[in-house]
C-alpha positions as CSV (number, residue, x, y, z in Angstrom):
1,M,68.9,42.7,-44.1
2,K,68.8,43.1,-40.3
3,C,65.0,43.4,-40.5
4,K,64.8,40.1,-42.4
5,I,67.0,38.4,-39.8
6,L,64.9,39.8,-36.9
7,L,61.7,38.8,-38.6
8,S,62.9,35.3,-39.2
9,C,64.0,34.9,-35.5
10,L,60.6,36.1,-34.4
11,L,58.8,33.7,-36.6
12,V,60.9,30.8,-35.3
13,F,60.2,31.8,-31.7
14,V,56.5,32.1,-32.2
15,S,56.3,28.7,-34.0
16,A,58.2,27.0,-31.2
17,A,56.0,28.5,-28.6
18,A,52.9,27.5,-30.6
19,F,53.9,23.9,-30.9
20,A,55.4,23.6,-27.5
21,Q,53.4,21.3,-25.2
22,K,53.2,21.4,-21.5
23,P,54.2,18.2,-19.8
24,A,51.4,16.3,-18.2
25,A,51.4,16.3,-14.4
26,I,49.4,13.2,-13.3
27,D,49.5,11.7,-9.8
28,T,48.3,8.1,-9.2
29,I,47.4,7.0,-5.6
30,Q,46.4,3.4,-4.8
31,I,44.7,2.5,-1.5
32,K,44.4,-1.2,-1.5
33,G,42.0,-2.0,-4.4
34,L,41.0,1.7,-5.0
35,V,43.1,3.6,-7.7
36,I,42.8,7.4,-7.7
37,V,44.2,9.4,-10.6
38,K,44.3,13.2,-10.3
39,G,46.3,16.2,-11.8
40,R,46.5,18.0,-15.2
41,N,46.8,16.4,-18.6
42,A,48.8,17.7,-21.6
43,D,46.0,20.1,-22.5
44,G,46.1,21.6,-19.0
45,K,42.7,20.2,-18.1
46,N,42.0,18.9,-14.6
47,V,41.8,15.1,-14.4
48,F,40.2,13.1,-11.6
49,R,39.2,9.5,-11.8
50,A,38.7,6.7,-9.3
51,Y,38.3,3.0,-10.2
52,Q,38.7,-0.5,-8.8
53,D,41.9,-2.4,-9.4
54,T,40.6,-5.8,-10.5
55,S,44.0,-7.3,-10.3
56,Y,44.2,-6.5,-6.6
57,A,40.7,-8.0,-6.1
58,R,41.7,-11.1,-8.0
59,Q,44.8,-11.5,-5.9
60,K,42.7,-11.3,-2.8
61,L,40.5,-14.0,-4.1
62,R,43.3,-16.5,-3.8
63,K,42.5,-16.6,-0.1
64,N,39.4,-18.6,0.9
65,L,39.0,-16.9,4.3
66,H,38.6,-13.1,4.7
67,T,38.3,-11.2,7.9
68,R,36.8,-7.8,8.8
69,W,37.2,-6.1,12.2
70,L,34.7,-3.7,13.8
71,V,31.8,-4.0,11.5
72,F,28.8,-2.0,12.8
73,D,25.1,-1.5,12.2
74,L,22.9,1.5,12.7
75,G,19.1,1.2,12.4
76,F,15.8,1.3,14.2
77,N,13.8,-1.1,16.4
78,N,10.2,-2.1,16.7
79,Y,8.2,-5.3,17.5
80,R,5.2,-7.4,16.5
81,D,2.9,-7.6,19.5
82,K,1.1,-11.0,19.8
83,S,0.1,-10.6,23.4
84,D,-3.2,-11.9,24.7
85,Y,-4.8,-8.6,25.7
86,S,-8.4,-10.0,25.5
87,G,-7.4,-12.8,27.9
88,A,-5.8,-10.4,30.3
89,M,-9.0,-8.3,30.3
90,I,-11.0,-11.4,31.2
91,M,-8.6,-12.3,34.0
92,S,-8.9,-8.7,35.4
93,L,-12.7,-9.4,35.7
94,H,-12.2,-12.6,37.7
95,P,-12.9,-12.3,41.5
96,A,-9.4,-13.5,42.3
97,N,-8.1,-10.5,40.3
98,S,-10.0,-7.9,42.2
99,S,-8.5,-4.7,43.7
100,G,-7.0,-6.7,46.5
101,W,-5.2,-8.9,44.1
102,Y,-4.2,-5.8,42.1
103,M,-2.4,-4.3,45.0
104,D,-0.6,-7.6,45.8
105,S,0.1,-8.7,42.2
106,K,3.7,-9.9,43.0
107,A,2.5,-12.3,45.6
108,A,-0.3,-13.6,43.3
109,A,2.2,-14.0,40.5
110,F,4.6,-15.9,42.7
111,S,1.8,-18.3,43.8
112,F,0.7,-19.0,40.2
113,G,4.3,-19.5,38.9
114,K,5.2,-19.1,35.2
115,S,3.6,-22.2,33.8
116,Y,1.0,-20.1,32.0
117,D,3.7,-18.6,29.7
118,Y,2.0,-16.1,27.4
119,S,-1.6,-16.7,28.4
120,G,-4.0,-13.9,29.5
121,A,-3.3,-14.9,33.1
122,A,0.4,-14.4,32.6
123,L,-0.1,-11.1,30.9
124,N,-2.4,-9.9,33.7
125,S,0.2,-10.9,36.2
126,F,3.0,-9.2,34.4
127,A,1.1,-5.9,33.7
128,P,-1.8,-5.9,36.2
129,R,-4.7,-3.5,35.5
130,M,-8.1,-2.8,37.0
131,A,-11.1,-4.1,35.1
132,S,-12.3,-0.6,34.6
133,Q,-9.0,0.3,32.8
134,P,-8.0,-2.9,30.9
135,L,-4.6,-3.4,29.4
136,S,-4.2,-2.4,25.7
137,P,-1.5,-2.6,23.0
138,S,-1.2,1.1,22.9
139,E,0.5,1.1,26.3
140,F,3.6,-0.4,24.8
141,K,3.7,1.8,21.7
142,L,7.2,2.8,20.7
143,I,8.6,6.0,19.1
144,P,10.1,4.4,16.0
145,G,12.5,7.2,15.1
146,K,14.0,7.1,18.7
147,S,14.1,3.4,19.2
148,V,17.7,2.9,17.9
149,N,19.5,-0.3,17.2
150,F,23.3,-0.3,17.2
151,N,25.3,-3.5,16.6
152,L,29.1,-3.8,16.9
153,W,30.5,-7.0,15.3
154,I,34.0,-7.2,16.7
155,L,34.9,-10.0,14.2
156,M,33.3,-10.9,10.9
157,Q,34.6,-13.6,8.6
158,R,33.7,-14.9,5.1
159,L,34.5,-18.4,4.0
160,N,34.5,-19.3,0.3
161,L,32.3,-22.2,-0.6
162,Y,32.1,-22.0,-4.4
163,K,34.1,-19.6,-6.7
164,H,33.8,-16.8,-4.1
165,K,30.2,-16.3,-5.3
166,L,28.7,-18.6,-2.6
167,N,30.1,-17.9,0.9
168,L,29.6,-18.6,4.5
169,V,29.5,-15.5,6.6
170,Y,29.7,-15.5,10.4
171,A,30.4,-13.0,13.1
172,A,30.6,-12.3,16.9
173,G,29.7,-9.1,18.6
174,L,27.2,-7.1,20.6
175,E,23.5,-6.2,19.8
176,M,22.3,-3.1,21.5
177,N,18.6,-2.3,21.3
178,N,16.8,0.8,22.6
179,Y,13.0,0.7,23.0
180,R,11.7,4.2,23.5
181,F,8.2,4.1,24.9
182,A,5.6,6.7,23.9
183,R,3.5,6.1,27.0
184,N,4.2,6.6,30.7
185,I,4.8,3.0,31.8
186,S,7.4,1.8,34.3
187,Y,9.1,-1.5,34.9
188,V,9.1,-2.5,38.6
189,P,11.9,-5.0,39.3
190,G,11.3,-8.0,41.5
191,Y,10.1,-11.5,41.3
192,P,8.3,-11.3,39.1
193,T,8.8,-8.0,37.4
194,T,5.6,-5.9,36.8
195,I,4.8,-3.1,34.5
196,I,2.6,-0.3,35.8
197,R,1.0,2.8,34.5
198,D,2.9,5.6,36.1
199,S,1.5,8.9,37.3
200,V,4.5,10.8,36.0
201,N,4.9,12.3,32.5
202,F,8.3,11.2,31.2
203,S,10.3,13.3,28.6
204,K,12.3,10.1,28.1
205,N,11.3,6.6,28.9
206,K,13.3,3.7,27.4
207,L,14.4,0.1,27.9
208,F,17.9,-0.8,26.8
209,V,18.8,-4.5,26.1
210,Q,22.2,-5.8,25.2
211,Y,23.0,-9.3,23.8
212,L,26.2,-11.2,22.9
213,S,25.2,-12.5,19.5
214,V,26.6,-14.8,16.8
215,P,25.0,-14.6,13.3
216,L,25.5,-17.3,10.6
217,M,24.6,-16.6,7.0
218,L,24.8,-18.0,3.5
219,N,26.1,-15.2,1.2
220,Y,25.8,-14.7,-2.6
221,T,28.1,-12.2,-4.3
222,S,27.5,-11.6,-8.0
223,N,30.9,-10.2,-9.0
224,P,33.7,-11.1,-6.5
225,A,36.4,-9.5,-8.7
226,R,34.6,-6.1,-8.5
227,P,33.0,-5.9,-5.0
228,N,32.1,-2.2,-5.6
229,R,30.0,-3.2,-8.6
230,S,28.6,-6.4,-7.1
231,F,25.1,-7.3,-5.9
232,K,25.2,-9.1,-2.5
233,F,22.6,-11.0,-0.6
234,S,22.9,-12.9,2.7
235,A,20.4,-14.8,4.8
236,G,20.6,-17.0,7.9
237,V,20.0,-17.3,11.6
238,M,21.4,-15.6,14.7
239,G,21.6,-16.6,18.4
240,G,22.2,-14.3,21.3
241,Y,22.5,-14.3,25.1
242,L,21.3,-11.4,27.4
243,L,24.2,-9.5,28.9
244,K,22.6,-6.4,30.3
245,A,19.2,-4.6,30.6
246,R,18.3,-1.3,32.1
247,T,15.6,1.4,32.0
248,K,16.2,5.1,31.8
249,Q,13.5,7.6,32.7
250,V,13.7,11.4,32.7
251,S,11.0,13.6,34.3
252,E,10.7,16.9,36.1
253,E,9.3,15.2,39.2
254,R,12.0,12.5,39.6
255,G,14.9,13.8,37.4
256,K,17.0,11.1,35.7
257,V,16.4,7.6,37.0
258,R,18.2,4.4,35.9
259,L,17.4,0.9,36.9
260,T,19.4,-2.2,36.1
261,D,17.7,-5.6,36.2
262,E,16.7,-8.6,34.0
263,F,13.1,-7.3,34.0
264,S,11.8,-10.9,33.1
265,L,13.5,-10.7,29.7
266,N,14.3,-13.8,27.7
267,K,17.9,-14.7,28.4
268,W,18.2,-16.4,25.1
269,R,17.4,-14.8,21.7
270,F,17.0,-16.5,18.4
271,A,16.4,-14.6,15.2
272,L,16.4,-14.6,11.4
273,T,19.0,-12.3,10.0
274,G,19.7,-11.0,6.5
275,E,21.6,-8.5,4.4
276,I,21.2,-7.0,0.9
277,G,23.3,-4.5,-0.9
278,Y,25.1,-3.2,-4.0
279,G,28.7,-2.1,-3.8
280,P,29.5,-0.4,-0.5
281,I,25.8,0.3,0.3
282,K,24.3,-2.5,2.5
283,L,21.0,-2.9,4.4
284,Y,20.5,-5.4,7.2
285,S,17.4,-6.8,9.0
286,N,16.9,-9.0,12.1
287,F,13.5,-10.7,13.0
288,A,13.3,-12.3,16.4
289,L,11.8,-15.8,16.7
290,T,11.7,-15.6,20.5
291,P,9.6,-13.1,22.5
292,L,11.4,-10.2,24.2
293,H,10.1,-11.2,27.6
294,D,10.1,-14.7,29.1
295,Y,6.4,-14.7,29.9
296,G,3.3,-12.5,29.8
297,L,4.1,-10.0,27.0
298,E,4.5,-11.8,23.6
299,Q,6.4,-9.2,21.6
300,Y,8.8,-10.2,18.8
301,P,11.4,-7.5,18.1
302,F,12.8,-6.6,14.6
303,S,15.4,-4.1,13.4
304,V,16.3,-2.6,10.1
305,G,19.1,-0.3,9.1
306,F,22.5,0.2,7.4
307,R,25.7,-1.9,7.7
308,F,29.1,-0.3,7.6
309,N,32.5,-1.8,6.8
310,G,31.0,-5.2,6.0
311,F,31.8,-7.6,3.1
């Protein structure tokens, strides 16, 4: 009898243990519109899931004006060179541009003035060369991987125009362009600035240019309620004003040398600007409509890279 009672109790205990279920331990974390679910389910399996809370996004869409602070870009610079090198070579052959003129190029350029803009005479004044060694585009070749563009948009705003799919995006911030030269050229400040072939081999030779810029773009967003699954495209124009320019050269002979000047750069900058992306991944591009320098060299900079913390 005792054995039957013990056997019955054992069967009840085993059955209860078999059908007992562990309580689920699930944690839910919400960071603005991002919902993160993690923990263990009733079967003891690990659970991790992240998704966009559409109700949060739709609530935000009740506002027509959205603001982002400290949006930044990271990319690379280069330029299209439209300079009149053949005209500069012809000018270097002219008797007035003989060796005596070459040694006194600043005085000659001053007497000519800047009315020739981007002609061969202007280029020969800006970067004077002997007829036996004419100026060539290769002298201004850049190292693309080291010519870095960094932009800091202190304020960026998006204004709804139509159902939050069509928007106006504008910003204010700093454009910082580094042009890393592959050749041993040097900017010589003065009136006017000249660019010479240097006798020193530089381990680093770059021009840094900083602008205060304001872009204005028309934006299309395919799915405003789900920004992380939305295609985005923006295009527009941008204006900028020169704040600072300097050169930095590093060599064994001279060490580290920095020069700050305007270097005959254009004080005003106008460009086409655009952005394309899907979800959080965004690419930007800027194409200048005005040359980098205000006379002589006709180079139109452009930059391409990634945008972070944007709309």
